[in-house]
C-alpha positions as CSV (number, residue, x, y, z in Angstrom):
1,X,-26.5,-6.3,14.2
2,X,-27.6,-2.7,15.0
3,X,-24.6,-2.2,17.3
4,X,-22.2,-3.6,14.7
5,X,-23.6,-1.1,12.1
6,X,-23.3,1.8,14.4
7,X,-19.8,1.0,15.6
8,X,-18.7,0.2,12.1
9,X,-19.7,3.6,10.9
10,X,-17.9,5.4,13.7
11,X,-14.7,3.4,13.3
12,X,-14.7,3.8,9.5
13,X,-15.2,7.5,9.8
14,X,-12.3,7.9,12.3
15,X,-9.8,5.6,10.4
16,X,-10.9,7.1,7.1
17,X,-10.3,10.7,8.1
18,X,-6.8,9.8,9.3
19,X,-5.8,7.8,6.3
20,X,-7.5,10.0,3.7
21,X,-6.0,13.1,5.3
22,X,-2.6,11.5,5.1
23,X,-3.2,10.7,1.5
24,X,-4.0,14.4,0.7
25,X,-0.7,15.5,2.4
26,X,1.4,12.8,0.6
27,X,-0.2,13.7,-2.8
28,X,0.4,17.4,-2.4
29,X,4.1,16.7,-1.5
30,X,4.4,14.4,-4.5
31,X,2.9,17.0,-6.8
32,X,5.4,19.6,-5.6
33,X,8.2,17.1,-6.0
34,X,7.4,15.7,-9.4
35,X,5.5,18.6,-10.9
36,X,2.1,17.0,-11.1
37,X,-0.4,19.5,-12.6
38,X,-2.9,20.9,-10.1
39,X,-5.8,19.7,-12.4
40,X,-4.6,16.1,-11.9
41,X,-4.1,16.4,-8.1
42,X,-7.8,16.0,-7.0
43,X,-8.5,13.0,-9.2
44,X,-5.4,11.3,-8.0
45,X,-6.4,11.9,-4.3
46,X,-9.9,10.5,-5.0
47,X,-8.5,7.4,-6.8
48,X,-6.2,6.7,-3.9
49,X,-9.1,7.0,-1.4
50,X,-11.2,4.5,-3.4
51,X,-8.2,2.1,-3.5
52,X,-7.9,2.2,0.3
53,X,-11.6,1.6,1.1
54,X,-11.5,-2.2,1.1
55,X,-8.7,-2.3,3.7
56,X,-10.3,0.4,5.9
57,X,-13.7,-1.3,5.7
58,X,-12.3,-4.7,6.6
59,X,-10.5,-3.4,9.7
60,X,-13.6,-1.3,10.7
61,X,-15.9,-4.3,10.5
62,X,-13.5,-6.6,12.4
63,X,-13.2,-4.1,15.2
64,X,-16.9,-3.4,15.2
65,X,-17.7,-7.1,15.7
66,X,-15.2,-7.4,18.6
67,X,-16.7,-4.3,20.3
68,X,-20.3,-5.2,19.7
69,X,-19.9,-8.8,21.0
70,X,-17.8,-7.5,24.0
71,X,-20.6,-5.1,24.9
72,X,-23.0,-8.1,24.6
73,X,-21.0,-9.9,27.3
74,X,-20.5,-6.8,29.4
75,X,-24.2,-6.3,29.7
76,X,-24.6,-10.0,30.6
77,X,-27.0,-10.5,27.7
78,X,-24.7,-13.1,26.1
79,X,-24.3,-14.9,29.5
80,X,-28.1,-15.4,29.7
81,X,-28.2,-16.6,26.0
82,X,-25.3,-19.0,26.7
83,X,-27.3,-20.5,29.5
84,X,-30.1,-21.1,27.0
85,X,-27.8,-22.9,24.6
86,X,-27.1,-20.0,22.3
87,X,-23.3,-19.7,22.0
88,X,-20.4,-18.5,19.8
89,X,-21.4,-20.5,16.8
90,X,-24.9,-19.0,16.8
91,X,-23.4,-15.5,17.1
92,X,-21.2,-16.2,14.1
93,X,-24.4,-16.9,12.1
94,X,-26.3,-14.0,13.6
95,X,-23.8,-11.4,12.3
96,X,-23.7,-12.7,8.7
97,X,-26.5,-10.4,7.5
98,X,-24.0,-7.6,8.3
99,X,-21.0,-9.4,6.9
100,X,-22.5,-10.6,3.6
101,X,-23.4,-7.1,2.2
102,X,-19.9,-5.8,3.1
103,X,-18.3,-8.9,1.6
104,X,-20.1,-8.3,-1.7
105,X,-19.3,-4.6,-1.6
106,X,-15.6,-5.3,-1.1
107,X,-15.6,-8.0,-3.7
108,X,-17.0,-5.6,-6.3
109,X,-14.4,-3.0,-5.2
110,X,-11.4,-5.3,-5.4
111,X,-12.4,-7.0,-8.7
112,X,-13.9,-4.2,-10.6
113,X,-13.6,-0.7,-9.1
114,X,-10.0,-0.7,-7.7
115,X,-8.4,-2.1,-10.9
116,X,-10.3,0.6,-12.8
117,X,-9.0,3.3,-10.4
118,X,-5.4,2.0,-10.8
119,X,-5.8,2.1,-14.6
120,X,-7.1,5.7,-14.4
121,X,-4.3,6.7,-12.0
122,X,-1.7,5.1,-14.4
123,X,-3.2,7.1,-17.3
124,X,-3.1,10.4,-15.3
125,X,0.5,9.8,-14.2
126,X,1.5,8.9,-17.8
127,X,-0.1,12.1,-19.0
128,X,1.6,14.1,-16.2
129,X,4.9,12.5,-17.1
130,X,4.4,13.5,-20.7
131,X,3.4,17.0,-20.0
132,X,5.9,17.7,-17.2
133,X,8.8,15.5,-18.5
134,X,10.9,18.7,-18.7
135,X,8.8,20.9,-16.6
136,X,9.4,19.9,-13.0
137,X,12.6,21.7,-12.5
138,X,11.9,25.0,-10.7
139,X,13.9,28.2,-10.6
140,X,16.0,29.2,-7.6
141,X,14.9,26.1,-5.6
142,X,17.0,23.2,-4.3
143,X,15.5,19.9,-5.6
144,X,16.5,16.3,-4.8
145,X,16.7,13.3,-7.2
146,X,17.6,9.6,-6.7
147,X,16.5,9.6,-3.1
148,X,18.6,12.6,-2.1
149,X,21.8,11.4,-3.8
150,X,21.6,14.4,-6.2
151,X,20.8,18.0,-5.1
152,X,20.1,20.4,-8.0
153,X,19.8,24.2,-8.1
154,X,19.3,26.5,-11.1
155,X,19.5,30.2,-10.8
156,X,17.4,30.7,-14.0
157,X,14.9,28.4,-15.8
158,X,13.7,29.3,-19.3
159,X,10.7,27.4,-20.7
160,X,10.7,26.4,-24.3
161,X,7.8,25.6,-26.6
162,X,4.7,24.9,-24.5
163,X,6.9,24.3,-21.5
164,X,8.2,21.0,-22.8
165,X,11.8,21.9,-23.2
166,X,13.6,23.8,-20.5
167,X,17.0,25.5,-20.4
168,X,18.6,26.0,-17.0
169,X,21.4,28.6,-16.4
170,X,23.9,29.0,-13.6
171,X,23.5,25.5,-12.4
172,X,24.8,24.0,-9.1
173,X,24.8,20.2,-8.5
174,X,25.9,18.1,-5.5
175,X,26.0,14.4,-6.1
176,X,27.4,11.1,-4.6
177,X,29.3,8.8,-6.9
178,X,30.4,5.5,-5.2
179,X,30.2,7.3,-1.9
180,X,32.5,10.2,-3.1
181,X,31.0,13.7,-3.1
182,X,31.0,15.6,-6.4
183,X,30.2,19.3,-6.9
184,X,29.3,20.4,-10.4
185,X,29.0,24.0,-11.6
186,X,27.7,24.7,-15.2
187,X,26.7,27.7,-17.2
188,X,23.8,25.8,-18.9
189,X,21.9,22.6,-18.6
190,X,19.0,20.8,-20.4
191,X,17.0,17.8,-19.4
192,X,16.4,14.9,-21.9
193,X,15.3,11.2,-21.9
194,X,17.2,8.4,-23.4
195,X,14.5,6.5,-25.4
196,X,16.5,3.3,-25.4
197,X,16.9,3.0,-21.6
198,X,14.0,5.4,-20.6
199,X,16.4,7.1,-18.2
200,X,16.3,10.9,-17.6
201,X,19.5,12.9,-17.8
202,X,20.7,16.5,-17.4
203,X,23.0,17.6,-20.2
204,X,25.4,20.1,-18.7
205,X,27.4,22.6,-20.8
206,X,30.6,24.6,-20.1
207,X,31.2,23.7,-16.5
208,X,33.6,22.4,-13.8
209,X,33.4,19.2,-11.8
210,X,35.0,18.9,-8.4
211,X,35.7,15.5,-6.9
212,X,35.8,16.1,-3.1
213,X,35.2,19.2,-1.1
214,X,37.4,22.3,-1.2
215,X,40.3,21.8,1.2
216,X,40.5,18.0,0.8
217,X,43.9,16.7,0.1
218,X,42.7,14.2,-2.5
219,X,40.7,16.6,-4.7
220,X,40.3,16.5,-8.5
221,X,39.1,19.3,-10.8
222,X,37.7,18.6,-14.3
223,X,36.6,21.2,-16.9
224,X,34.1,19.9,-19.4
225,X,32.2,21.2,-22.5
226,X,29.4,18.6,-22.2
227,X,28.6,16.3,-19.3
228,X,25.5,14.0,-18.9
229,X,24.2,13.2,-15.4
230,X,21.5,10.6,-14.8
231,X,18.7,11.8,-12.5
232,X,16.0,9.1,-13.1
233,X,16.8,5.4,-13.5
234,X,15.0,4.0,-16.5
235,X,14.9,0.4,-15.1
236,X,13.1,1.5,-12.0
237,X,10.7,3.6,-14.0
238,X,10.0,0.5,-16.3
239,X,9.4,-1.7,-13.2
240,X,6.8,0.8,-12.0
241,X,5.1,0.8,-15.4
242,X,4.9,-3.1,-15.5
243,X,3.6,-3.2,-12.0
244,X,0.8,-0.6,-12.8
245,X,-0.2,-2.6,-15.9
246,X,-0.6,-5.8,-13.8
247,X,-2.7,-4.1,-11.2
248,X,-5.1,-2.6,-13.8
249,X,-5.8,-5.9,-15.6
250,X,-9.3,-7.4,-15.5
251,X,-10.1,-10.5,-13.5
252,X,-10.6,-12.5,-16.8
253,X,-7.2,-11.6,-18.1
254,X,-5.6,-12.4,-14.7
255,X,-7.4,-15.8,-14.5
256,X,-6.2,-17.0,-17.9
257,X,-2.6,-15.7,-17.5
258,X,0.3,-17.9,-16.8
259,X,2.5,-15.1,-15.4
260,X,3.2,-15.4,-11.7
261,X,2.6,-11.7,-11.1
262,X,-0.9,-12.0,-12.7
263,X,-1.7,-15.0,-10.6
264,X,-0.5,-13.2,-7.4
265,X,-2.7,-10.2,-8.3
266,X,-5.7,-12.4,-8.9
267,X,-5.4,-14.2,-5.6
268,X,-4.8,-10.9,-3.8
269,X,-8.1,-9.5,-5.1
270,X,-10.0,-12.6,-3.9
271,X,-8.1,-12.6,-0.6
272,X,-9.3,-9.2,0.6
273,X,-13.1,-10.0,0.6
274,X,-12.4,-13.6,1.7
275,X,-10.6,-12.3,4.8
276,X,-13.9,-10.6,5.8
277,X,-15.6,-13.9,6.5
278,X,-12.6,-15.4,8.4
279,X,-12.2,-12.3,10.5
280,X,-15.9,-12.2,11.3
281,X,-15.6,-15.6,13.0
282,X,-12.5,-14.5,14.9
283,X,-14.1,-11.3,15.9
284,X,-16.8,-13.2,17.8
285,X,-14.2,-15.2,19.7
286,X,-12.1,-12.1,20.5
287,X,-15.1,-10.2,21.7
288,X,-16.1,-12.8,24.2
289,X,-15.3,-11.6,27.7
290,X,-16.5,-11.9,31.3
291,X,-18.4,-9.0,32.9
292,X,-15.4,-8.3,35.2
293,X,-12.7,-8.8,32.6
294,X,-10.7,-6.2,30.7
295,X,-12.7,-4.8,27.8
296,X,-9.7,-3.7,25.6
297,X,-7.7,-6.9,25.6
298,X,-9.6,-8.5,22.7
299,X,-9.5,-5.2,20.7
300,X,-5.7,-5.1,21.1
301,X,-5.4,-8.7,20.0
302,X,-7.7,-7.9,17.1
303,X,-5.5,-5.1,15.8
304,X,-2.3,-7.2,16.1
305,X,-3.9,-10.1,14.4
306,X,-5.3,-7.9,11.5
307,X,-1.8,-6.4,10.9
308,X,-0.1,-9.8,11.0
309,X,-2.8,-11.3,8.7
310,X,-2.4,-8.6,6.1
311,X,1.4,-8.6,6.3
312,X,1.4,-12.4,5.8
313,X,-0.8,-12.0,2.7
314,X,1.6,-9.4,1.3
315,X,4.6,-11.6,2.0
316,X,2.8,-14.5,0.3
317,X,1.9,-12.3,-2.7
318,X,5.5,-11.2,-3.1
319,X,6.7,-14.8,-2.8
320,X,4.3,-15.9,-5.5
321,X,5.2,-13.0,-7.8
322,X,8.8,-14.1,-7.7
323,X,7.8,-17.7,-8.5
324,X,9.2,-19.0,-5.2
325,X,6.0,-21.0,-4.3
326,X,3.4,-22.8,-6.4
327,X,0.2,-21.0,-7.4
328,X,-1.8,-23.8,-5.7
329,X,-0.3,-22.7,-2.4
330,X,-0.2,-19.0,-3.2
331,X,-2.0,-16.9,-0.7
332,X,-4.4,-19.7,0.4
333,X,-2.1,-21.0,3.0
334,X,-2.4,-17.8,5.0
335,X,-6.2,-18.1,5.1
336,X,-6.0,-21.7,6.1
337,X,-3.6,-20.9,8.9
338,X,-5.8,-18.2,10.3
339,X,-8.9,-20.5,10.0
340,X,-6.9,-23.2,11.8
341,X,-6.1,-20.8,14.6
342,X,-9.8,-20.0,14.9
343,X,-10.7,-23.7,15.2
344,X,-8.0,-24.1,17.9
345,X,-9.3,-21.0,19.8
346,X,-12.9,-22.2,19.6
347,X,-11.9,-25.6,20.8
348,X,-9.9,-24.1,23.7
349,X,-12.8,-21.8,24.7
350,X,-15.3,-24.7,24.7
351,X,-12.9,-27.3,26.2
352,X,-13.3,-29.5,23.1
353,X,-9.6,-29.9,22.7
354,X,-9.1,-31.2,26.2
355,X,-12.0,-33.6,25.7
356,X,-10.5,-34.9,22.5
357,X,-7.1,-35.2,24.1
358,X,-8.5,-37.3,27.0
359,X,-10.4,-39.5,24.5
360,X,-7.1,-40.2,22.6
361,X,-5.3,-41.0,25.8
362,X,-7.9,-43.5,26.8
363,X,-7.6,-45.2,23.4
364,X,-3.9,-45.4,23.7
């Protein structure tokens, strides 16, 4: 147990530094891209870190069990204990005083803390959207919208009242419409939101629109007084809002809801701590090795299984959200499948499967 705690702390520190550092970089890029205020940046980074703790802690514990049990066998201590009748099933019980506190901690995180963090993040992002709805366009800087399909440049940007309304002058836009390049030059532009569709537009004034590049044989030129260009899709924005509302609901609301998305979110929150117990049993089996065997093989298998396990849970969650499977099947089939693999591996290691097979053949 002491070895597991020590290795767990070391692995959590290493993985945490990598992931949390990546979160800081991504949030800074996102703040520059969408104009998130600096005062909201640090809270968003902290909330994202809390959100990722259950996954990092689960992986760290799983790898720590594999390494601790592997060291137990490498030092031949487990070999001696095996000869005294203490085997894998006993080791699975011995590590539970480490697994149980982490299970309770992750359960509290996934059911109480993480939904609260997602709710707070949604409030901060909503506040940022409200305050910077017309304030994320910057002067003399090329900016991309719609995944790079639209490139925008304004030579002058004038803020209106409290920075909410902006007027852009000497505007250049490159866009793709049905795969065809469009270049737009306008003297003035303003950004506004259609309240019915929740889509964001640029209203361009006194400009020229070129279909095709200069020099192309098939080129069209259009002069306009007013021209509206969509830069944010309202349907996609609404989907993100609905998704955030589901993630921030309480466990009681999710339990009594008949919506498939709520059911998937409820099972997902339970699945993360439940996987801790299942992976702890598997970790003991993967950590078992001979003194002369390779010490990293079980670790490599462990990382691969952890990735496949979590990906299968996410696929099952997505399938349940779309109503393609029953809630009774939901995410539970993934846990049952992994547990069945553990039983097969345990039976193979202890030759119980071959014994049962020979017994069935004799009966036949």
